[in-house]
PyMOL CGO cylinders between C-alpha atoms (Angstrom):
from pymol import cmd
from pymol.cgo import CYLINDER

trace = [
    CYLINDER, -24.92, -1.47, 0.93, -22.28, -2.54, -1.59, 0.3, 1, 1, 1, 1, 1, 1,
    CYLINDER, -22.28, -2.54, -1.59, -21.47, 1.13, -2.15, 0.3, 1, 1, 1, 1, 1, 1,
    CYLINDER, -21.47, 1.13, -2.15, -20.59, 1.55, 1.52, 0.3, 1, 1, 1, 1, 1, 1,
    CYLINDER, -20.59, 1.55, 1.52, -18.30, -1.49, 1.43, 0.3, 1, 1, 1, 1, 1, 1,
    CYLINDER, -18.30, -1.49, 1.43, -16.52, -0.09, -1.63, 0.3, 1, 1, 1, 1, 1, 1,
    CYLINDER, -16.52, -0.09, -1.63, -16.13, 3.27, 0.13, 0.3, 1, 1, 1, 1, 1, 1,
    CYLINDER, -16.13, 3.27, 0.13, -14.61, 1.57, 3.17, 0.3, 1, 1, 1, 1, 1, 1,
    CYLINDER, -14.61, 1.57, 3.17, -12.19, -0.43, 1.02, 0.3, 1, 1, 1, 1, 1, 1,
    CYLINDER, -12.19, -0.43, 1.02, -11.17, 2.71, -0.89, 0.3, 1, 1, 1, 1, 1, 1,
    CYLINDER, -11.17, 2.71, -0.89, -10.59, 4.58, 2.36, 0.3, 1, 1, 1, 1, 1, 1,
    CYLINDER, -10.59, 4.58, 2.36, -8.66, 1.63, 3.82, 0.3, 1, 1, 1, 1, 1, 1,
    CYLINDER, -8.66, 1.63, 3.82, -6.44, 1.47, 0.72, 0.3, 1, 1, 1, 1, 1, 1,
    CYLINDER, -6.44, 1.47, 0.72, -5.77, 5.20, 0.93, 0.3, 1, 1, 1, 1, 1, 1,
    CYLINDER, -5.77, 5.20, 0.93, -4.82, 4.85, 4.61, 0.3, 1, 1, 1, 1, 1, 1,
    CYLINDER, -4.82, 4.85, 4.61, -2.39, 2.04, 3.83, 0.3, 1, 1, 1, 1, 1, 1,
    CYLINDER, -2.39, 2.04, 3.83, -0.75, 4.05, 1.07, 0.3, 1, 1, 1, 1, 1, 1,
    CYLINDER, -0.75, 4.05, 1.07, -0.52, 7.12, 3.32, 0.3, 1, 1, 1, 1, 1, 1,
    CYLINDER, -0.52, 7.12, 3.32, 1.16, 5.04, 6.04, 0.3, 1, 1, 1, 1, 1, 1,
    CYLINDER, 1.16, 5.04, 6.04, 3.66, 3.60, 3.56, 0.3, 1, 1, 1, 1, 1, 1,
    CYLINDER, 3.66, 3.60, 3.56, 4.40, 7.05, 2.12, 0.3, 1, 1, 1, 1, 1, 1,
    CYLINDER, 4.40, 7.05, 2.12, 5.14, 8.27, 5.66, 0.3, 1, 1, 1, 1, 1, 1,
    CYLINDER, 5.14, 8.27, 5.66, 7.47, 5.33, 6.41, 0.3, 1, 1, 1, 1, 1, 1,
    CYLINDER, 7.47, 5.33, 6.41, 11.00, 6.80, 6.35, 0.3, 1, 1, 1, 1, 1, 1,
    CYLINDER, 11.00, 6.80, 6.35, 12.80, 3.49, 5.74, 0.3, 1, 1, 1, 1, 1, 1,
    CYLINDER, 12.80, 3.49, 5.74, 10.67, 2.75, 2.68, 0.3, 1, 1, 1, 1, 1, 1,
    CYLINDER, 10.67, 2.75, 2.68, 11.15, 6.24, 1.30, 0.3, 1, 1, 1, 1, 1, 1,
    CYLINDER, 11.15, 6.24, 1.30, 14.93, 6.01, 1.72, 0.3, 1, 1, 1, 1, 1, 1,
    CYLINDER, 14.93, 6.01, 1.72, 14.89, 2.63, -0.02, 0.3, 1, 1, 1, 1, 1, 1,
    CYLINDER, 14.89, 2.63, -0.02, 12.89, 4.05, -2.93, 0.3, 1, 1, 1, 1, 1, 1,
    CYLINDER, 12.89, 4.05, -2.93, 15.01, 7.20, -3.23, 0.3, 1, 1, 1, 1, 1, 1,
    CYLINDER, 15.01, 7.20, -3.23, 18.20, 5.15, -3.32, 0.3, 1, 1, 1, 1, 1, 1,
    CYLINDER, 18.20, 5.15, -3.32, 16.91, 2.39, -5.57, 0.3, 1, 1, 1, 1, 1, 1,
    CYLINDER, 16.91, 2.39, -5.57, 17.46, -0.39, -3.03, 0.3, 1, 1, 1, 1, 1, 1,
    CYLINDER, 17.46, -0.39, -3.03, 14.98, -2.56, -4.93, 0.3, 1, 1, 1, 1, 1, 1,
    CYLINDER, 14.98, -2.56, -4.93, 16.74, -2.25, -8.26, 0.3, 1, 1, 1, 1, 1, 1,
    CYLINDER, 16.74, -2.25, -8.26, 15.45, -0.52, -11.35, 0.3, 1, 1, 1, 1, 1, 1,
    CYLINDER, 15.45, -0.52, -11.35, 11.82, -1.20, -10.41, 0.3, 1, 1, 1, 1, 1, 1,
    CYLINDER, 11.82, -1.20, -10.41, 12.00, 0.08, -6.83, 0.3, 1, 1, 1, 1, 1, 1,
    CYLINDER, 12.00, 0.08, -6.83, 9.14, 2.57, -7.25, 0.3, 1, 1, 1, 1, 1, 1,
    CYLINDER, 9.14, 2.57, -7.25, 6.90, -0.07, -8.80, 0.3, 1, 1, 1, 1, 1, 1,
    CYLINDER, 6.90, -0.07, -8.80, 7.70, -2.46, -5.94, 0.3, 1, 1, 1, 1, 1, 1,
    CYLINDER, 7.70, -2.46, -5.94, 6.80, 0.20, -3.37, 0.3, 1, 1, 1, 1, 1, 1,
    CYLINDER, 6.80, 0.20, -3.37, 3.48, 0.81, -5.13, 0.3, 1, 1, 1, 1, 1, 1,
    CYLINDER, 3.48, 0.81, -5.13, 2.84, -2.94, -5.32, 0.3, 1, 1, 1, 1, 1, 1,
    CYLINDER, 2.84, -2.94, -5.32, 3.43, -3.22, -1.57, 0.3, 1, 1, 1, 1, 1, 1,
    CYLINDER, 3.43, -3.22, -1.57, 0.44, -0.99, -0.83, 0.3, 1, 1, 1, 1, 1, 1,
    CYLINDER, 0.44, -0.99, -0.83, -1.85, -3.18, -2.91, 0.3, 1, 1, 1, 1, 1, 1,
    CYLINDER, -1.85, -3.18, -2.91, -0.40, -6.36, -1.45, 0.3, 1, 1, 1, 1, 1, 1,
    CYLINDER, -0.40, -6.36, -1.45, -0.97, -5.19, 2.13, 0.3, 1, 1, 1, 1, 1, 1,
    CYLINDER, -0.97, -5.19, 2.13, -4.53, -4.15, 1.29, 0.3, 1, 1, 1, 1, 1, 1,
    CYLINDER, -4.53, -4.15, 1.29, -5.25, -7.47, -0.41, 0.3, 1, 1, 1, 1, 1, 1,
    CYLINDER, -5.25, -7.47, -0.41, -3.83, -9.38, 2.57, 0.3, 1, 1, 1, 1, 1, 1,
    CYLINDER, -3.83, -9.38, 2.57, -6.12, -7.63, 5.02, 0.3, 1, 1, 1, 1, 1, 1,
    CYLINDER, -6.12, -7.63, 5.02, -9.16, -8.02, 2.78, 0.3, 1, 1, 1, 1, 1, 1,
    CYLINDER, -9.16, -8.02, 2.78, -8.48, -11.74, 2.26, 0.3, 1, 1, 1, 1, 1, 1,
    CYLINDER, -8.48, -11.74, 2.26, -7.84, -12.38, 5.97, 0.3, 1, 1, 1, 1, 1, 1,
    CYLINDER, -7.84, -12.38, 5.97, -10.41, -10.04, 7.47, 0.3, 1, 1, 1, 1, 1, 1,
    CYLINDER, -10.41, -10.04, 7.47, -12.48, -12.66, 9.22, 0.3, 1, 1, 1, 1, 1, 1,
]
cmd.load_cgo(trace, "trace")
């Protein structure tokens, strides 16, 4: 059963990242370095932060 939960979390994380990659405003911000020298890293962090938020507040 734990394997199924891990599969769901992996799929959920992939869906979040796909949604963020398709978000035009975020992509423009990354392309233009709106977040400073670490813009790309911040965009990648955002995906993990959103996933963690939903996992922590799922109930």
